[in-house]
VODREN-652562 format. One line per field, with one value per residue (C-alpha): x negated, y, z; residue number from 1. Coordinates in steps of 0.1 Angstrom, whole numbers, plus 5000, padded with zeros to 4 digits. Each point is the difference from the previous one (the first is absolute). Example, Ala and Ser with C-alpha at 12.3 -4.5 7.8 and 13.67 -1.06 7.14 Angstrom:
VODREN-652562
X: [4877	4986]
Y: [4955	5034]
Z: [5078	4993]
num: [1	2]
This chain:
VODREN-652562
X: [1406	5001	4983	4988	4977	4988	4963	4970	4996	5037	4996	4968	5017	5029	4976	4980	5033	5010	4966	5005	5036	4989	4973	5026	5022	4971	4994	4966	4972	4995	5035	4998	4965	5013	5022	4970	4979	5029	5001	4963	5003	5029	4982	4969	5016	4985	5028	5036	5022	5030	4987	4988	5034	5019	4979	5000	4962	4998	4989	4969	4986	4979	5019	5035	5019	5034	5020	4982	5002	5038	5004	4979	5019	5033	4987	4988	5031	5027	4984	5006	4986	5026	4974	4986	5035	5009	4967	5003	5035	4988	4982	5007	4990	4974	4978	4982	4991	4988	4975	4985	4989	4963	4992	5035	5003	5029	4992	5001	5030	5018	4994	5012	5032	5008	4991	5010	5024	4976	5009	4987	4972	5022	5011	4964	4990	5028	4990	4964	5010	5022	4971	5018	4975	4973	5021	4998	4974	4971	5007	4989	4997	4972	5021	5028	4977	4984	5035	5011	4968	5006	5036	4987	4974	5026	5025	4973	4988	5032	5001	4969	4970	4974	4990	4965	4991	5009	4984	4968	4983	5007	4988	4967	4993	5004	4979	4971	5004	4997	4970	4982	5005	4969	4991	5024	4985	5029	5035	5028	5037	5022	5036	5023	4979	4970	5022	5013	5036	5025	5012	4984	5014	4968	4963	4975	4963	4975	4965	4970	4978	4982	5018	5036	5006	4986	5017	5034	4995	4994	5034	5018	4985	5004	5016	5037	5006	5034	4998	4978	5024	4975	4963	4982	4965	5002	5031	5014	5033	5011	5028	4992	5019	4998	5026	5005	4976	4986	4963	4986	4962	4983	4963	4983	4965	4985	4999	5038	5004	5006	5027	5017	5001	5014	5026	5012	5000	5025	5023	5015	5009	4965	4984	5023	4989	4964	5005	5017	4971	4975	5019	4997	4962	4998	4997	5021	5002	5010	4991	4975	4980	4999	4995	4995	5021	4972	5002	4968	5002	4992	4981	5021	4981	5027	5033	4983	4984	5034	5014	4968	5006	5033	4984	5018	4993	5000	5035	5001	5023	5025	5007	5006	5038	5002	5011	4979	4966	4992	5005	4981	4971	4997	4999	4974	5026	5004	4990	4966	5002	5031	5001	4984	5003	4964	5010	5025	4986	5030	5032	5033	5032	4994	5021	4989	5016	5011	5029	5006	4964	4983	4966	4987	4985	4965	5005	5011	4971	4975	5017	4997	4964	4993	5014	4976	5028	4991	5035	5035	5032	5021	5036	5025	5037	5018	5028	5029	4985	5014	4998	4963	4991	4998	4981	5015	4981	4986	4987	4981	4980	4990	4990	4978	4981	4994	4989	4974	4987	4999	4981	4973	4999	4998	4975	4998	5037	5025	5036	5021	5031	5031	5036	5023	5030	5034	5017	5035	5031	5001	4964	4987	4970	5005	4977	5002	4975	4983	4991	4991	4976	4978	4995	4970	5020	5038	5015	5037	5020	5036	5008	5038	5031	4987	5035	5002	5007	4973	5009	5002	4968	4981	5011	4991	4964	4997	5010	4974	4973	5008	4989	4967	4985	5005	4968	5010	5032	5000	5012	5021	5026	5005	4999	4991	4989	5024	5022	5011	5004	4987	5025	5014	4977	4991	4963	4988	5017	4984	4965	5004	5010	4971	4977	5015	4998	4966	5013	4980	5019	4992	4992	5010	4979	5022	5005	5038	5001	4973	5019	4996	4996	4975	5022	5007	4963	4993	5028	4987	4964	5014	5019	4969	5014	4973	5003	4990	4994	5014	5001	5032	4983	5019	4971	4963	5001	5023	4971	4992	5032	4978	4988	5035	5007	4967	5011	5034	4981	4978	5030	5013	4967	4992	4964	4979	5007	5038	4998	4995	4987	4969	4989	4982	5023	4996	5004	5030	5017	4990	5014	5033	5004	4986	5027	5029]
Y: [6646	5031	4996	5036	4990	4966	5009	4978	4995	4989	4976	4985	4996	4981	4977	4993	4993	4975	4983	4997	4987	4974	4988	4999	4979	4976	5009	4991	5025	5007	5014	5022	5012	5012	5026	5012	5004	5019	5023	5007	5007	5025	5018	5003	5016	5033	5008	5008	4970	5015	4999	4964	4989	5021	4988	4963	5000	4985	4967	5016	5002	4971	4977	5014	4973	5002	4989	5024	5028	4995	5001	5032	5016	4992	5015	5032	5006	4990	5004	4963	4966	4972	4973	5018	5006	4963	4988	5024	4990	4965	5012	5023	5036	5002	4971	5023	5023	4971	4991	5035	4993	4992	4963	4989	4986	4982	4966	5012	5023	4971	4978	5028	5004	4964	4988	5030	5020	5030	5024	5034	5017	5006	4963	4989	5023	4986	4964	5007	5016	4970	4978	4980	5005	4981	4969	4998	4979	5021	5027	5004	5024	5019	5002	5017	5025	5007	5004	5025	5020	4999	5012	5030	5009	4997	5022	5027	5001	4989	5016	5022	5001	5026	5028	4995	5034	4988	4966	5008	5022	4974	4972	5018	5007	4963	4991	5021	4983	4966	5011	5011	4966	4978	4977	5015	4997	5014	5013	5015	5009	4976	4997	5027	5026	4993	5000	5034	4990	5028	4981	4972	4973	4993	5003	4974	5001	4976	4996	4976	4990	4969	5002	5011	5003	5035	5014	4986	5013	5035	5001	4983	5026	5030	5032	5001	4963	4993	4962	4972	4979	4973	4993	4969	4991	5022	5022	5025	5017	5030	5024	5037	5024	5027	4993	4964	4990	4964	4995	4967	4995	4970	4992	4976	4989	5026	4975	5000	5038	5009	4974	5006	5038	4994	4976	5022	5031	4986	5007	4965	5002	5011	4973	4973	5011	4996	4966	4988	5013	4983	4967	5001	5003	4972	5023	5001	5036	5005	5021	4973	5005	4987	4963	4979	4969	4979	5018	5020	5036	5029	5029	5032	5030	5026	5006	5011	4965	4984	5019	4992	4963	5005	5020	5032	5035	5008	5012	5028	4991	5028	4983	4964	4998	4978	5030	4993	5004	4963	5002	5033	4986	4969	5023	5023	5028	5011	5036	5001	5036	5001	5033	5001	5024	5011	5011	5025	5035	5020	4994	5010	5011	5016	5021	5024	5022	5023	4975	4968	4989	4999	5014	5033	5005	5001	4969	4981	5012	4990	4966	4994	5010	4975	4973	5010	5014	5028	5015	5000	5011	5021	4993	5014	4996	5025	5024	4976	4977	5020	4969	4999	5037	5004	5031	5030	5016	5027	4973	4985	5031	5003	4964	5004	5028	4977	4972	5023	5008	4963	4991	5025	4989	4962	4995	4966	4994	5020	5006	5001	5022	4979	4993	4970	5015	4985	4985	5015	4980	5014	4989	5036	5008	5021	5029	5021	4991	5033	4988	4965	5010	5018	4969	4977	4968	4995	4968	4996	4976	4991	5006	5002	4987	4964	4986	5010	4971	4985	5021	5032	4995	4989	5030	5022	4988	5000	5036	5009	4982	5023	5031	5011	5011	4966	4981	4971	4981	4993	4968	4991	4976	5016	4968	4996	4964	4981	5031	5014	4984	5016	5023	4985	5010	4986	5000	4988	5031	5022	4986	5003	5036	5007	4985	5021	5032	4994	5001	4980	4977	4998	4968	5013	4984	5008	4964	5004	5010	4984	5015	4991	4963	4978	4986	5036	5009	4972	5012	5035	4990	4980	5030	5023	5020	5015	4996	5018	4983	5021	5002	5020	5014	5019	4999	4995	4963	4994	5006	4963	4991	5003	4965	4986	5019	4985	4965	5004	5012	4970	4977	5015	4994	5037	5008	5030	5018	4996	5022	5037	5009	4979	5031	5030	5029	5021	4969	4989	5033	5001	4965	5010	5030	4984	4973	5026]
Z: [1912	4978	4966	5003	5028	4988	4998	4997	5037	5003	4971	5015	5034	4984	4982	5031	5020	4973	5004	5037	4996	4975	5025	5027	4977	4994	4963	4986	5005	4963	4997	5030	4991	4966	5018	5021	4969	4983	5030	4998	4963	5005	5028	4978	4971	4989	4975	5007	5005	4983	4964	5005	5011	4974	4971	5012	5005	5035	4985	4986	5035	5011	5024	4991	4981	4984	5031	5023	4975	4997	5038	5004	4971	5018	5032	4984	4978	5025	5034	5008	4992	5002	5005	5030	5014	4996	5015	5030	5007	5009	5031	5029	4991	5028	4987	4976	5028	5021	4973	5003	5035	5005	4995	4993	4965	4982	5016	5036	4994	4984	5031	5023	4980	4995	5036	5021	4978	5001	4972	5011	5019	5030	5001	4998	5028	5022	4991	5010	5033	5008	4992	4974	4972	5018	4999	4961	4983	4989	5026	5036	5029	4983	4968	5019	5015	4966	4984	5027	4994	4962	5005	5021	4974	4972	5018	5006	4964	4981	4967	5007	4979	5009	4977	4987	5014	5035	4998	4982	5027	5027	4977	4992	5037	5008	4970	5014	5034	4983	4979	5031	5017	5006	4971	4974	4965	4979	5008	4980	5001	4980	4991	4989	5019	4978	4969	5012	4997	5009	5031	5020	5023	5019	4998	4989	5009	4986	5015	4997	5029	5012	5034	4997	5037	5008	4968	5010	5035	4986	4985	5030	5023	4977	5015	4991	4999	5016	4997	4987	4979	4994	5001	4987	4987	4969	5003	5024	4996	5021	5003	5004	5022	4973	4974	5012	4973	4997	4992	4989	5001	4983	5005	4977	4990	4977	4971	5001	5004	4964	4993	5033	4994	4965	5013	5028	4979	4976	4985	5001	4963	4990	5020	4986	4965	5008	5017	4969	4978	5023	4998	4962	5004	5025	5030	5032	5014	5036	5030	5009	4968	4964	4995	4969	4993	5014	5033	4997	5010	4978	5015	4998	5015	4994	4983	4968	4998	5004	4971	4979	5006	4982	4971	5009	5012	5037	5009	5027	5029	4991	4967	5013	4995	4969	4980	4969	5018	4995	4962	4998	5021	4977	4970	5017	4997	5036	5006	5016	5010	5023	5018	5035	5028	4994	4965	5013	5001	5012	5020	4984	5019	5033	5023	5027	5027	4971	4996	5019	5007	5034	4991	4986	4966	5016	5021	4969	4980	5027	5004	4962	5001	5028	4978	4972	4977	4976	4998	5015	4983	5023	4989	5025	4995	4978	5010	4997	5026	5029	5022	4995	5003	4962	4988	4985	4971	5022	5024	4971	4993	5037	5001	4969	5018	5030	4977	4985	5036	5010	4968	5009	5037	4992	4972	4984	4997	4979	5008	4968	4998	4994	5009	5004	4983	5005	4969	5003	4992	4964	4994	5002	5022	5031	4990	4968	4973	5006	5034	4991	4972	5026	5021	4995	5009	4997	5014	4996	5022	5008	5037	5001	4982	4999	4994	4964	4976	4978	4969	5019	5019	4969	4981	5030	5001	4962	4999	5026	4980	4971	5020	4984	5034	5017	5006	5023	5007	5038	5017	4970	5014	5034	5019	5037	5006	5023	5005	4967	4966	4969	4984	4967	4971	4966	5009	4966	4984	5026	4993	4963	5003	5024	4974	4972	5020	5016	5035	5026	5024	5037	5019	5034	5027	5030	5014	5002	4963	4979	4971	4972	5007	4983	4973	4988	5002	4975	4977	5002	4990	4971	4988	5003	5030	5021	5037	5032	5034	5027	5038	5006	5030	5027	5024	4997	5009	4970	4976	5008	4980	4969	5007	4998	4967	4986	5011	4982	4969	5001	5004	4968	4982	4998	4989	5010	4968	5005	5032	4994	5035	4995	4980	5015	5008	4968	4977	5021	4995	4963	4995	5016	4977	4969	4999	5003]
num: [1	2	3	4	5	6	7	8	9	10	11	12	13	14	15	16	17	18	19	20	21	22	23	24	25	26	27	28	29	30	31	32	33	34	35	36	37	38	39	40	41	42	43	44	45	46	47	48	49	50	51	52	53	54	55	56	57	58	59	60	61	62	63	64	65	66	67	68	69	70	71	72	73	74	75	76	77	78	79	80	81	82	83	84	85	86	87	88	89	90	91	92	93	94	95	96	97	98	99	100	101	102	103	104	105	106	107	108	109	110	111	112	113	114	115	116	117	118	119	120	121	122	123	124	125	126	127	128	129	130	131	132	133	134	135	136	137	138	139	140	141	142	143	144	145	146	147	148	149	150	151	152	153	154	155	156	157	158	159	160	161	162	163	164	165	166	167	168	169	170	171	172	173	174	175	176	177	178	179	180	181	182	183	184	185	186	187	188	189	190	191	192	193	194	195	196	197	198	199	200	201	202	203	204	205	206	207	208	209	210	211	212	213	214	215	216	217	218	219	220	221	222	223	224	225	226	227	228	229	230	231	232	233	234	235	236	237	238	239	240	241	242	243	244	245	246	247	248	249	250	251	252	253	254	255	256	257	258	259	260	261	262	263	264	265	266	267	268	269	270	271	272	273	274	275	276	277	278	279	280	281	282	283	284	285	286	287	288	289	290	291	292	293	294	295	296	297	298	299	300	301	302	303	304	305	306	307	308	309	310	311	312	313	314	315	316	317	318	319	320	321	322	323	324	325	326	327	328	329	330	331	332	333	334	335	336	337	338	339	340	341	342	343	344	345	346	347	348	349	350	351	352	353	354	355	356	357	358	359	360	361	362	363	364	365	366	367	368	369	370	371	372	373	374	375	376	377	378	379	380	381	382	383	384	385	386	387	388	389	390	391	392	393	394	395	396	397	398	399	400	401	402	403	404	405	406	407	408	409	410	411	412	413	414	415	416	417	418	419	420	421	422	423	424	425	426	427	428	429	430	431	432	433	434	435	436	437	438	439	440	441	442	443	444	445	446	447	448	449	450	451	452	453	454	455	456	457	458	459	460	461	462	463	464	465	466	467	468	469	470	471	472	473	474	475	476	477	478	479	480	481	482	483	484	485	486	487	488	489	490	491	492	493	494	495	496	497	498	499	500	501	502	503	504	505	506	507	508	509	510	511	512	513	514	515	516	517	518	519	520	521	522	523	524	525	526	527	528	529	530	531	532	533	534	535	536	537	538	539	540	541	542	543	544	545	546	547	548	549	550	551	552	553	554	555	556	557	558	559	560	561	562	563	564	565	566	567	568	569	570	571	572	573	574	575	576	577	578	579	580]
């Protein structure tokens, strides 16, 4: 394991694997749970892990004791953890993978290993097909069939989480089908989709109805369902053909809707905190409601009422990650004006057929108007972006003339004259300052030479931020979720320079980017950096990416006043210029 690539996800996975191996070894639950809690804490960090390790401050995090801090430090600084290596060496390497199969926990995997010598997914599949598994105590013919089905599902979706942008439209369509079912009182998405996580493993839907049957049937018979994985009295699980996505629907009495919705929204770490606070107040909080120690049930009409029981502010779903929101809510210091999609007056970052977009200027203008937007920044690629049809200076003048014609032809929405200019390897911007100063909106982005080292890339971006005609730093880390890592960059230094120079920072809503991510949004707002939420639209449908940018902004605690394109067009442009 290379220490250069030991990120938070890697550390969390190692800690979770240790927990599983300890359970397999028969250790007490308290010890294994400590590693799971440590993994949740590391994943929930909003600050960079490096400084915490370098300064020996890991123990300042709740749930991270001296022993665990020492192990994490070893992993981060050396790329290895001796304790994990020694523990893992006691078992066949395939056992950890076995425990990632549906419905196979440490107890069952241990039995398969000890009794049948099964130490890998392939060996388990063979044992099932040879009907050897059914001979073990606690297993049977149905168990074999279920294991084989789980192996097939695991192989199809191994290592794949779905982009929020792919899962959300499907989830919302199924939610509407559930809401239209006979007898439904309330229904909502839950899980990581509701929290608007960058990627999701599955979809949770929570509904309330006196008779769950028709509601469960609505999901089981929905178009696009490839298989019904299970259907009981209150739950139905299906696998969709599109994206091989699993959807779980739970239907409860309406009196339990709020607590069930909260429970299945998560995150796990947030919910555990609330359960602990409830216990201190003599309350047991679960998906089945809130009960006092004497067994009596407390009426909870909605999630706000649940938080009120604990003497805290309501916490929006996007903030429920145990990243300080509990402490802030207890102190009544959570922002109450998180930015919403309805707050956004104009869309930033759009391409047309003038460069690598699919729709004309007029088509994009009309699409923006249909969405109720008041303006749209037209920011084609600059000359250096030959691969994307970048515009020469003469092209810009001709495009400005067409923009003027479209603004007259489509009243009610205004196209702003801009550019997405390349940040060259030196940090210079692709156009001369005499060109840039004539544009209404200048976004600067890195598109090539991603392999520069951290110091070189940081200096490249800092130099660009010094340009007096730059308004917005575009997709600042260059990442493509699940396909390209962020380029190395000292992000805190970049944000500090943006604050000093008055450059706004983009929250790019393209589902494959979501750049900057939520933890950097939160840092930016703390430093006083102004933000823009953008769609990075290359076709009219991409204007909908604004919703994902807003979701990321909310996950980073951004308020309406932190986001410049919540302003009307003239004030938006004035704000961009005033801060330079």
